[in-house]
C-alpha positions as CSV (number, residue, x, y, z in Angstrom):
1,M,-31.1,15.3,12.6
2,E,-27.4,16.1,12.7
3,R,-26.1,18.7,10.3
4,R,-23.9,16.1,8.5
5,D,-26.9,13.8,7.8
6,H,-29.0,16.7,6.7
7,I,-26.4,17.8,4.2
8,I,-26.2,14.3,2.7
9,D,-30.0,14.2,2.4
10,V,-30.2,17.6,0.7
11,F,-27.4,16.8,-1.7
12,M,-29.0,13.5,-2.8
13,A,-32.3,15.2,-3.2
14,L,-30.7,17.9,-5.4
15,I,-28.9,15.5,-7.7
16,G,-32.2,13.7,-8.1
17,E,-33.6,16.9,-9.5
18,R,-30.7,18.5,-11.4
19,Q,-27.6,17.5,-13.2
20,F,-24.6,17.0,-11.0
21,E,-22.7,19.9,-12.5
22,E,-25.4,22.3,-11.3
23,V,-25.2,21.1,-7.7
24,T,-22.3,23.3,-6.6
25,P,-21.2,23.8,-3.0
26,R,-23.0,27.2,-3.0
27,V,-26.2,25.5,-4.0
28,I,-25.8,22.7,-1.5
29,A,-25.1,25.2,1.3
30,S,-28.1,27.4,0.4
31,E,-30.6,24.5,0.2
32,A,-29.2,22.9,3.4
33,G,-29.5,26.2,5.3
34,V,-25.8,26.3,6.2
35,T,-23.0,28.6,5.3
36,L,-20.2,27.6,3.0
37,A,-17.9,27.5,6.0
38,Q,-20.2,25.1,7.8
39,L,-20.5,23.0,4.7
40,R,-16.7,22.9,4.4
41,A,-16.4,21.9,8.1
42,E,-18.5,18.8,7.4
43,F,-17.4,17.9,3.9
44,A,-14.3,18.9,2.0
45,S,-16.0,18.3,-1.3
46,R,-19.0,16.9,-3.0
47,G,-17.0,13.6,-3.4
48,H,-16.8,13.4,0.4
49,I,-20.6,13.7,0.6
50,I,-21.0,10.9,-1.8
51,D,-18.5,8.8,0.2
52,A,-20.4,9.5,3.4
53,F,-23.7,8.5,1.6
54,A,-22.0,5.3,0.4
55,K,-20.9,4.4,3.9
56,R,-24.4,5.1,5.2
57,I,-25.9,2.6,2.7
58,D,-23.1,0.1,3.6
59,D,-24.1,0.5,7.3
60,V,-27.7,-0.4,6.4
61,V,-26.6,-3.5,4.4
62,L,-24.2,-4.7,7.0
63,S,-26.7,-4.3,9.8
64,G,-29.0,-6.8,8.1
65,Q,-29.4,-10.3,9.5
66,Y,-28.0,-12.9,7.1
67,D,-27.3,-15.8,9.5
68,D,-30.3,-17.7,8.4
69,M,-28.8,-17.9,4.9
70,A,-25.7,-19.8,6.0
71,D,-26.8,-23.0,4.3
72,E,-27.8,-21.4,1.1
73,P,-25.5,-21.4,-2.0
74,A,-23.1,-18.5,-2.2
75,R,-24.8,-17.0,-5.2
76,E,-28.2,-16.9,-3.4
77,R,-26.6,-15.4,-0.3
78,L,-25.0,-12.6,-2.4
79,F,-28.3,-12.1,-4.2
80,D,-30.1,-11.4,-0.9
81,V,-27.4,-9.1,0.3
82,M,-27.3,-7.1,-2.9
83,M,-31.1,-6.9,-3.0
84,S,-30.9,-5.4,0.5
85,R,-28.6,-2.8,-0.9
86,I,-31.0,-2.0,-3.7
87,E,-33.9,-1.7,-1.2
88,A,-31.8,0.8,0.8
89,L,-31.2,2.8,-2.4
90,K,-35.0,3.0,-3.3
91,P,-35.4,6.5,-1.8
92,Y,-32.5,7.7,-3.9
93,R,-33.4,6.1,-7.2
94,L,-33.4,9.4,-9.1
95,A,-30.1,10.5,-7.6
96,M,-28.5,7.2,-8.5
97,G,-29.7,7.7,-12.0
98,E,-27.9,11.0,-12.2
99,L,-24.7,9.6,-10.7
100,I,-24.7,6.8,-13.3
101,A,-25.2,9.4,-16.0
102,M,-22.5,11.7,-14.6
103,S,-20.0,8.8,-14.6
104,R,-20.6,8.5,-18.3
105,R,-20.2,12.2,-18.9
106,D,-17.0,12.6,-16.9
107,P,-14.5,9.7,-16.8
108,A,-12.8,11.1,-13.6
109,V,-16.1,11.0,-11.8
110,G,-16.7,7.5,-13.2
111,M,-13.4,6.3,-11.7
112,A,-14.1,7.8,-8.3
113,L,-17.6,6.3,-8.2
114,N,-16.2,2.9,-9.4
115,A,-13.8,2.9,-6.4
116,L,-16.7,3.4,-4.0
117,N,-18.7,0.7,-5.8
118,V,-15.9,-1.7,-5.6
119,R,-15.4,-1.0,-1.9
120,S,-19.1,-1.6,-1.2
121,T,-19.2,-4.7,-3.3
122,A,-16.3,-6.2,-1.2
123,W,-18.4,-5.6,1.9
124,D,-21.4,-7.3,0.2
125,L,-19.3,-10.4,-0.3
126,A,-18.2,-10.3,3.3
127,A,-21.9,-10.0,4.4
128,A,-22.6,-13.0,2.3
129,G,-19.9,-15.0,4.1
130,L,-17.4,-14.8,1.3
131,R,-13.9,-13.5,1.1
132,A,-11.9,-12.3,-2.0
133,P,-8.2,-12.4,-1.1
134,G,-5.2,-11.2,-3.2
135,W,-5.1,-10.1,-6.8
136,R,-7.6,-12.8,-7.9
137,G,-10.0,-11.4,-5.4
138,R,-9.6,-7.8,-6.5
139,L,-10.4,-8.9,-10.1
140,A,-13.4,-10.7,-8.9
141,V,-14.7,-7.8,-6.8
142,Q,-14.2,-5.4,-9.7
143,G,-16.0,-7.7,-12.0
144,T,-18.9,-8.1,-9.6
145,A,-19.0,-4.3,-9.0
146,S,-19.2,-3.7,-12.8
147,S,-22.0,-6.2,-13.1
148,F,-23.9,-4.4,-10.2
149,V,-23.8,-1.1,-12.1
150,K,-25.6,-2.8,-15.0
151,V,-28.2,-3.9,-12.5
152,L,-28.5,-0.4,-11.1
153,R,-29.2,0.9,-14.6
154,V,-32.2,-1.3,-14.7
155,F,-33.2,-0.3,-11.2
156,V,-33.2,3.4,-11.9
157,Q,-35.5,2.9,-14.8
158,E,-38.0,0.6,-13.1
159,D,-41.3,1.9,-11.8
160,D,-42.7,-1.3,-10.3
161,A,-42.2,-1.2,-6.5
162,G,-41.7,-4.9,-6.5
163,L,-38.6,-4.5,-8.7
164,P,-39.1,-7.7,-10.8
165,R,-36.9,-6.5,-13.6
166,T,-34.2,-5.5,-11.2
167,M,-34.3,-8.8,-9.4
168,A,-34.2,-10.6,-12.8
169,A,-31.2,-8.5,-13.9
170,L,-29.4,-9.2,-10.6
171,D,-30.0,-12.9,-10.8
172,K,-28.7,-13.0,-14.4
173,A,-25.6,-11.0,-13.5
174,L,-24.7,-13.2,-10.6
175,R,-25.3,-16.4,-12.6
176,E,-23.1,-15.1,-15.3
177,G,-20.5,-14.0,-12.8
178,E,-20.5,-17.4,-11.2
179,S,-19.9,-19.0,-14.6
180,R,-17.0,-16.7,-15.4
181,H,-15.5,-17.4,-12.0
182,K,-15.6,-21.1,-12.6
183,Q,-13.8,-20.7,-15.9
184,F,-11.3,-18.3,-14.3
185,A,-10.7,-20.7,-11.3
186,R,-9.8,-23.6,-13.6
187,I,-6.8,-21.6,-14.9
188,F,-5.7,-19.2,-12.1
189,G,-7.3,-20.7,-9.0
190,S,-10.3,-19.5,-7.0
191,A,-10.8,-15.8,-6.6
192,V,-13.7,-16.0,-4.1
193,E,-14.0,-18.5,-1.3
194,P,-16.0,-19.0,1.9
195,D,-14.9,-16.8,4.8
196,P,-13.3,-19.1,7.4
197,R,-14.2,-16.7,10.2
198,P,-18.1,-16.6,10.2
199,S,-18.3,-15.7,13.9
200,V,-16.2,-12.5,13.4
201,A,-17.8,-9.3,12.3
202,P,-18.0,-9.1,8.4
203,S,-14.5,-8.5,7.0
204,S,-13.0,-8.7,3.6
205,D,-9.4,-8.5,2.4
206,A,-10.5,-6.7,-0.7
207,A,-12.5,-4.2,1.4
208,D,-9.6,-3.6,3.8
209,D,-7.3,-3.0,0.9
210,L,-9.6,-0.5,-0.8
211,D,-10.4,1.5,2.3
212,D,-6.7,2.3,2.6
213,S,-5.8,2.7,-1.1
214,V,-7.9,3.0,-4.2
215,A,-11.2,4.2,-2.8
216,T,-9.6,6.7,-0.4
217,Q,-7.4,8.2,-3.1
218,A,-10.2,8.4,-5.6
219,V,-12.7,10.0,-3.4
220,N,-10.4,12.2,-1.3
221,G,-7.5,13.0,-3.7
222,S,-8.9,13.7,-7.1
223,E,-8.4,17.3,-8.3
224,N,-10.3,17.0,-11.6
225,G,-13.1,14.5,-10.8
226,V,-16.0,14.3,-8.4
227,T,-14.0,15.4,-5.4
228,G,-12.1,18.4,-6.6
229,E,-13.7,21.7,-5.6
230,P,-11.5,24.5,-6.9
231,N,-14.4,27.0,-6.5
232,A,-18.1,27.1,-5.8
233,G,-18.9,27.6,-9.4
234,S,-16.9,24.7,-10.9
235,S,-18.9,22.7,-13.5
236,T,-16.8,19.6,-13.2
237,G,-16.5,19.6,-9.4
């Protein structure tokens, strides 16, 4: 296993066992069996580790085969894509619970995690054969991302391996989102539409925008939130 992947795995295991504030760079380095210099060479901050983890999960989701869903309604396609994301998160359920809790304790962390969630949600839409262009799309992606967090709160509390409560929560969230979108579209126009380029690798205007702006700034530029690492003993990151 490459050092970078090993550090990610160690970090996620640690925040599944402890509060985020306790998982300092020094603790991560010690548990991963690397020096602080080696840790810094791989990741500039804990936020960068979370970003790399989010991209790892994105890769799993986007590597899935969804072509056989082309004739299914958009909501059902998105349901399958998002359930594949939840399945990929199963080994990290405890860590996800702590990240959700941390986002409530620290608004700066919440903003950074929201940016990553929005970015991933945009890619979920793309995998489902949908695109969300312009300002309407950005609102729709944010709304869908926020609904997904509510589903994750059910997921992190569910013990049943079949995830019936999680699936029910996701189905409800997507149905409600579909209803809100119809109301929104009647006034402002459609925010989400079929991707006219199904033969091209998944892409999303919203995802492209976020990779270059909001998500990148939130994860890589915050000095007070999840990404800032003024010293190894910082309690807020």
